[in-house]
N, C-alpha and C positions, 0 to 999 in steps of 0.2 A: 583178495590176493592181498599180500603186505610187500610197503616199498619203506624204503628208507628216506628219512627227515636227517642229512647228515649234522650234524653237531660241530663244534669243538669250542676250551671251556675259555676263556676271555677273564686273566687273573688282576688282580686289582689287590691291593691293602687295604687293611681294616684297622685301627689302631683301637684297644679298645683294654677299660682299664679290670676286672675281670679276668681271674689266671684257674680255668678249666686245667684237670691235669691234660685229657685229651687233644686241647691246641698249643699246635707249634709254639714254644718261648726263644725272646731273643731278647736277652738283658731284661731290663723290668719288664717290658711291653710281649704282647702277644699279636701277632700277627693273624690275621682270618685273610684266608686265600677267597675271595668270592667267586660263588660261579655261575658264570652267563652264558647262555648258550645264542648260540649263533645259527640260526632255522633256517636253510639252506631249500630253492626249489627245487623237490622230490623230481625223481625221473620214475616218473610212472608209464613208460611202456618202453620197450628197446630203440622207440623210431625216434623218442619224444627228442626234441634239444631246446627249448625252452617252453614255458607253461604262462598261464595268462591269471592272474588271478580274476576268477570269478568275482567271487564277494568273502569277506572276512564275516565266519562268524561271529569271534572272538573278538572282543573288543580293548583296546588297553587300558590298561591296566584290571584285565580279567582275572578273577584267577583258575587254571589249569590244573584239572586232575587226570591221570592216566586213563586212558581211553575216551579223551572228553573227542571233540570234534573241531579241526582251529581254525582252517579252511579250506574252500573251495576251488579245484585250480581246472582249466579247464588244460587241459593234452589236446594230441593235435587227431583225438577220435572220441576225448568223453569227459563230463565234469566228473571229476571225485573229490568225494570226503577226503581230508586227511586229518586222523587222530594225532593223540601227541601220546610217549607210550610213557611221558613223565611229567611232573607234578611243579608247576610255578608261575611264575604274575608272568601274561605278554606284555613285556614291558615294553617296546615299541615297537611299530610294522614302517617297515621300509619301502615297502614294494604296497604302492596303492590300490582299491579296486579299479580293474580296467585294463593296470600297467601288465606290462608282460615283463619275461627274467629268465635270463636263461638256465638250463640245467646247472645245478651248483653255488646260483651266485644267491647270496643273500636276502633273504622276504619278509626278518626276521628276528627279536632277542626277544631272549628269555633269559629272567633273574627268579634265583632262587628266594629273596625276599624280598620285604618293601626298600629294605634298603639300599639294596642294589641296583631300582630300578631310573633312577637320575642317573648311574654309573653305565647303563647300558642302554638308556638314552642319545647319553654320547657321543658312545661307541656305533647309535647307529646312526645320529649326526655325520662323524666323522666320517662312516660308510657311505651314504650317501651323497659326499662329497668329493670322497674318494672315484667312483663310481661316474660322478658326473664329469668327473676334467682328463678321467683315462677314457680313452676307447676303446670300447668293448669286440673282444673278439668275431670273424664271424665265428655266428654259430653252426658245430658239425655233426657229422655223427657216430664222432667218437664216442665211449665215454661219461657221464659226467666227469668234468675232475671236482679232481680233494683236495678239498682246502689246505693251507698250509698247516703247521703248528704252529700257535700263537705261546710263545717265551717260553718253549722248548714242555708246554704242557701235555700230557696226549690227547689221542684224538676220544670224544669217544660220542657216538650216532646215537638220534632219537630215531625209533622208528612207527612207523606210519601204517595205521590199514585204510582201508579204504570203502566206506559204507556205501551200497548201494544206493540207498533214497533215505532221506528225511523229512520228519511231518512239517506240510506250507503250514499247517496252521492245526488249534486244535478246538473241535469240533466247530468251527467259525467264528471263536468267542475276540481270536487277532490276527493281524494279520504279518504274517512273519519276513519281514524284509534284516540284508544286511546293514548292521551300522553303520558305513558310508551311507548308504543307499537312510536309511531315518532321515540323516542330520543334513543330504540332502536335499530333502520335501521337507526340509521346517524352515532352511535357508529361502527355498525358491515358494514359499507358503501352500506345498503342496497335501490333498491326504491319501495318506497311504492307501485305504479304502480306495481308492476309486483304481486303484493301479493292477492290470493286471501285470502279472510278474514271469516272467520270461525264464529265470532260474531254476537250480533244480528244484524239484516236487513244487513248484510254483512261487518263489521263493524272488521275493523284489528285491533286482537289484540297482547300481546306480542307474543305467544307464536307462532304466526303465522308467526310472522319475524324469531323469534328462527328456524322455521323449515326448512322457505325458505334457511336459510343464512346455516346451514347443508346440504340439501344439494348438495346448491350453490357448500358450500368448498368438497362434497365425488365427483363432478365431476372436480373440479381446480387439486384436488390434489390426483386423478388417487387411487384412496386408495385398499384391498381388498372387493370383493362383497360379502354382507353379506348375507344369509342364509334369503333369501325371501319368505312370502307365494304367491302366486295368488295374493291377495285379500291386502296385501302391509303390513301384521304382519311380525316383526322382528322373526321368532322361538328362541326361547329358551332366551327369554326377561322376563323381572318378572313386571308387569305391576298392578298400586296401583288401588287400586278403586275409579271411577268419586264421583261425590256427588249424581249422580239418584242413581249408581251399590250399593251405603250403603244404599241409602232409601231403594231400593227390597230387599236389605240385609235383613236387619232390620223385616221388613214388612213379608219375609217369616220364618224367625226364629221364629218370635210373631206367625205364624198360624199355627206351630207345637204346640202350644198349647191347640191348640177348637180340639175337640171328631169329627173329620168331620168322612165323611162317602157318598159313593158313588154306584148310580144309572145311567144304561146303559141303552139307550131308540133307537129301528131303524122309524125313522122315515121315507118315501115313498117321494117324490117332485116334483115326473111330474108337476101336477095342478102349482106347488109355480115357477118351473122354465120357466114355457107356463109362467105366470105372468111376471117373470124378463124380457122376454125376450119385450111382448108385452110393456111395461114401460120402458123400459131398456133406450130407445134413449129421453124418457123426464127427461134423470136426475135419476132418481134410482138405488140407487146400492142395491145389496144385503144385507151388512151388516143392511140397514134402513129398510128392509122388515124381516130380521128374528130378529132386533132390537121391530118393531112395534108387530110380532104376538107372540115373547116373552111377550114384555107390558101387550098386551090384555089376555095371558094366566094367568100373576100375580093380575089381578086385579079380579080373577074368586077367585087366590088362596091365598090371602095375608100374609100366616104365609111364604110363601118361599119370598117374597121380605120387611121380618123383620132382626132384629137382636138386640143381645142379647154383648152387649158390656160389662158391670159390673159383669156376673154370675151368679144374681138372681132374673133379670126378661131381657122381649126381650120384644121389640120395634116393635110396627106394622106400619111404615112405611106410610104418610100423603102420600109420590110421589114414583109413580114411575120410579126412575132415571138407566139408560141401562146405564153401565158404557164399553168397549167395549176395552179390548187388543190395541196394538196398540208399534210395533216393533219400536224404532227408535232408534238413534248412540248417540252408549253409553248406553244403558236402556231401559228400557221400561213405558209406562206412558199409563192412563185408561179414556180415555176423557169423558165425561157424555151425556150423549141425554138427557138429563129432561123431567118430563110429557112423555114418549113416547107414554104411553096409548092414550093422551088426543092431541098429533098435528099428521097433516098428511103426510103418507109416502114422500110425497113431498119437505115439510119444513122440518122434517128427514133423507132424503138424503141432502138436501142445507146445511144442519146444521152439518150430517155430515163431509163432503168434508171441512168447513169453520174450526173442530178441530182438524182434521187430520191437513188441513193447518201451526197451529196454534201451533200444536204439534211438526211436525218437525223443527219449523222454532225454539222451548224454548221460543213462548207465549204464555204460555197458562196460563189464572189467576188462583189461586187457586179453583174457584167455579166450576170451568170446567173439574176437575179431582179430589174433592174431596168427591165430594154429591152423589158419587155413590150407590143405594137400593142394585142390582142386577149384574152381572157382566158377559158380554160373551168374549169366548176369542177361534177365529176365527181359526184352519189353513186347513180349506175345500181347499183356494187356492192356497194352497202350496203342497198337491194331498195326506196332514195329511191324513185316515182312521178313526184314532179311536186315543185320549189319555185322558190322565186323567188332571184336571188341581189345582192348589192349592189354595184354600178360601182365601180371602183377607182379612186381619183383620176387623172389625167391619161390617160383610156384611153379611149376612145366607149362601150366598147360591152362586154357580159361572157354566157357563153353558161352557163347553166345546164344539163346531159343528168340524167335521168330513165331508172331501168330500164328496158330490152328486156325486154316480157314479152310468151304470148299474147294475141291479143282476138280478137272476135267481129266480124268486118266484114261488109259487101255486097261481093260483086264485080262487074264490069262487066254480067257478062250477067245483074245479077240473083239470085246465087245468095248464102249464104250461104254464108263460109270463114272462117280461121281464118290468121292477119298476127302476126307478131312486131311490134313497133310502139314507138315512145319518145317521152317528151314530152322539148321542148325550147321553156324561154324566158328568152329574149332577152331581157337589163337595157340601154338605150342612152342616151344624151345628146339630145335635144331640140333643142340648140339645134343641134347637128348634125348629127343623124339622126332622119328621120320616118318616118312608117308606112309608108308605100310601099317607103321605104327598106330596114327592114327587112321587109315581107313580100318582098321578090322575091329578097333574099340565100337566105332560111328557102327559098323553092322552089329557088334553084338547090341548098342543101347539100342539101336533100330527092333531086332527082333524080341528086347524085352519089354520096350510101349510098345511092339505091333500085337504083343499076347502077353497080357501086365498080371496072369495068374501071381506070379510071385513078389507080386508086389505088398500083397498083402495078409505076407505072414511076415 
């Protein structure tokens, strides 16, 4: 999926002696307009207000060709390689690795020729000075700001594409690290080959070098042991939110403005459990089965798949896209199984595995986690029998799924029996969805799960 790195041309004058006919003549001299492109932090998702530089793939002075990956940016949900569609020279980097910049603010300068590199560096220095002395406005969900034209020159844009992944090594012959990480490793006298990279596809980034050096320093000096939990978390420390955690926090706060209500339901899962055991060997996951069953029920109750975004109207969504909550390192993300009602359960399972792998590698594209129309949150695999979920902004409902467990029940003939049952709780937007709507939807879902013959078609 393509995104934009906005640029503006910064003009300067250079005097040359020769007079090609294609250049602008003034008296006996020729003025050549230098083209220095100011590269801005791109908006990689509709909710992104700032981005963090994970690593610079290119270094200052490198020549760039159209299609080259230049920088890895951490958005609110994923790390993405950004490519340039312009040729030039990366003259100056303004935002270093690990630093954060608002969407639309300059992160680097691109020169067209070597003669313009010094001018670009001067512009970068001027930009850094002005940004450090001027207070930055608080980020808001508004679209990325459009830079004002400089010296009345027409604005240009450099488009950028996102690449899902790039190789971290070539047959094990070299370690891939960001330029700043390499520089830092030399300064700290750390061997890059001993470091496990946490960047995209195993790339070693600056924080990996710093962490490795810190561990080595502690071991060498035998300092006092710190109070550390089993998980490796240092107790008593204050840890700032990551970009993803900030995004989750904003969404959770936003959800408080929606008048939500909750309805619970008990579903017998004996038939579903039997089906799962039968087709599990074919790669089918329980997540795919639940998503498929939910999608088929939503097809019969479109109001549950609707959404209210402006407070004045609601939309019957044309697609049934099931978002499923996944916990990943440092946050939460909801990969989306699109058109789940139309895709067979075997294809859904393969797609789900692909999405989870990409989510854990922070390589999901925006359309793979922002297009959900109904959300599933399943804590059953952890033994949780019931819980409530918070409604994601922009959707009509979310269903919390508990574990399936043996339960003593009364049968229709008045006898006592044992059945596997699970609790589901749906949180819904009461502006659009009412109690009777949810009751009918949950009855249909229960029927599908208790007689799952349609799930394998």
